[in-house]
N, C-alpha and C positions, 0 to 999 in steps of 0.2 A: 716188279723187277724191271730195271731200266734196260732198254734195248741198246745194244752196243754198236750198231751200224758199221759192221766190219766188212772189209773186202777180203775174201778168202781165196788164196791161190791165184791172185791176179794183181798185177802191179798197175799203178796209175800212170798213164801216158800223158805227157804235156799236151795241152790243147794247142791247136794250130789256128792262128787268126784271132779274130775278136771273140772274147769269151762271153759276150753279152747276147742274150736270147731275145727273140721278138717279144714285144709287149703283150701280144695275144697269148702266147704260150705261158709267159710268166703269170698273167692274170688267171688263166685256167688252173695252174698249179697252186696259186695262192688260195683260190676259191675251194678247190678240192681238199686242200690241207685244212682249211678253216672249217668246212662243213662236214667232211667225211673222215679224214685221217689226221687228227691233231698231233699224233706222234710220228708222222711221216717225214722223211727226208727224201729229196729227189737227187738221184744219181744221173750223170750225163755220160754218154758215149758218143764218140765222133768217128765218122768214116775217114780212114787214113789211106784208102786205096787210090793211088794217084791215077790209075787207069779208069776210075769210075766217074760217072757224071755226078755221083753223090758225094764226092770228096768234100770234106769240111762240114757236111750235114751233122746235126746233133740229134740224138735220140735221148729221151728222158724216161727214167724208171722210178716209180714210187717204191720206196724201201722203208719197211717198218714192221712192228709187231703185228699190226692188223692188216698188212698188205700181203699179197701172194708172194712177193719178193721180200725175203727176210734179210738177205745179204747179197752183196755183189760177187758174182762168180763169172767165169767165162760163159757158162750156160745162160746166165741172166742176159748178157749182151746179145747172144744169139746169132752172131754172124762174124766170120773171121775178119772182115774188113773194118769192123767197128772196135774201137778201143775205149776202155773206161778212162775218162779224162778228169773226173772230179765230181763235186757236189754243187747243186744249185743253191745260191744264196737268194732266198725269196725276198729279201729287202732290197738288194741291189740289182738283181736280175743277171748276175754274172756267175760263171762256173768257177769255183774255187777249189783249192787242193784239199782243205780240211773241212770236216763236217761243220756247217754253220751252227752256232749256238743261238738260242732263242733271243 
């Protein structure tokens, strides 16, 4: 059965600033996907709290049938100041709106 990579009960928020992540983070995601979780997609959340020193920071979540996170929900994000902003394209290193295809 193919995994659907659905966001349930949560809307995607537009990313603020440059949607490109650091090379180190991208390399780690690429390696984990290749070695451990071949069906994994990576979701991104960004801090939108203008009063926070973390504003603009990105957090990443491995989503897939073999991961503990099966779908994106507000509980997945885990903090009110972070909003789901999209999916990581492992080829370009950018956060994009739609789930990247292989």
